C-alpha positions as CSV (number, residue, x, y, z in Angstrom):
1,M,0.0,0.0,0.0
2,L,2.7,2.5,1.0
3,D,4.7,1.6,-2.1
4,T,1.7,2.5,-4.3
5,V,1.4,5.9,-2.6
6,V,5.1,6.6,-3.1
7,E,5.0,5.5,-6.7
8,M,2.0,7.7,-7.4
9,L,4.0,10.7,-6.1
10,G,6.9,9.9,-8.5
11,P,8.6,13.0,-9.7
12,N,6.2,15.2,-7.8
13,A,7.5,14.2,-4.4
14,E,9.6,17.3,-4.0
15,L,6.6,19.5,-4.9
16,V,4.4,17.6,-2.3
17,S,7.1,18.1,0.3
18,E,7.3,21.8,-0.5
19,L,3.5,22.2,-0.3
20,L,3.4,20.4,3.1
21,G,6.2,22.7,4.3
22,D,4.1,25.7,3.3
23,L,1.1,24.2,5.1
24,G,3.3,23.8,8.2
25,S,4.3,27.4,8.0
26,K,0.6,28.5,7.8
27,H,-0.2,26.4,10.9
28,R,2.5,28.3,12.8
29,A,0.9,31.6,11.7
30,F,-2.4,30.2,13.1
31,G,-0.8,29.5,16.4
32,V,-0.9,25.7,16.2
33,N,1.5,24.0,18.6
34,P,3.7,21.5,16.6
35,K,3.0,18.9,19.4
36,F,-0.6,18.8,18.0
37,F,0.6,17.0,14.9
38,D,1.4,13.9,16.9
39,V,-2.0,14.1,18.6
40,L,-3.8,14.5,15.3
41,G,-1.9,11.5,13.9
42,F,-3.0,9.3,16.8
43,C,-6.6,10.4,16.5
44,L,-6.7,10.0,12.8
45,L,-5.2,6.5,13.0
46,D,-7.8,5.6,15.6
47,V,-10.7,6.9,13.6
48,V,-9.5,5.2,10.4
49,E,-9.1,1.9,12.2
50,K,-12.6,2.1,13.7
51,M,-14.2,3.1,10.4
52,T,-12.4,0.5,8.4
53,G,-13.1,-2.4,10.7
54,P,-11.5,-5.8,10.4
55,T,-9.8,-5.1,7.1
56,F,-7.5,-2.6,9.0
57,D,-4.7,-5.1,9.7
58,E,-1.2,-4.4,11.1
59,A,0.3,-3.8,7.6
60,T,-2.4,-1.2,6.9
61,K,-1.8,0.4,10.2
62,E,1.9,0.6,9.7
63,A,1.4,2.1,6.2
64,W,-0.9,4.8,7.6
65,K,1.6,5.6,10.3
66,A,4.4,5.9,7.7
67,V,2.4,8.2,5.4
68,Y,1.1,10.4,8.2
69,G,4.6,10.5,9.7
70,A,6.1,11.7,6.5
71,I,3.4,14.3,6.1
72,A,3.8,15.6,9.6
73,K,7.6,15.7,9.3
74,D,7.4,17.9,6.2
75,M,4.9,20.2,7.9
76,V,7.0,20.5,11.1
77,L,10.0,21.3,8.9
78,G,8.0,24.1,7.3
79,Y,6.8,25.2,10.7
80,D,10.3,25.3,12.1
81,T,11.8,27.3,9.2
82,T,9.5,30.2,9.8
83,R,11.0,31.1,13.1
């Protein structure tokens, strides 16, 4: 699953990373605490797991963690560079 997501990004991975950094910068301007990214990730994963049901296996959970972790990392980098 994660491989599919990464392949879909292809040559646009840098653009996606840049856009997420910009989004992180906007979150800083809104006064969002960067610690909230971890809280959101936990809550998002919990909701997706509950809504998906028994098809949400360990591999799917790990893929979601990896994708959200990458997104949050780029956003935090953007957040940190606006200091």
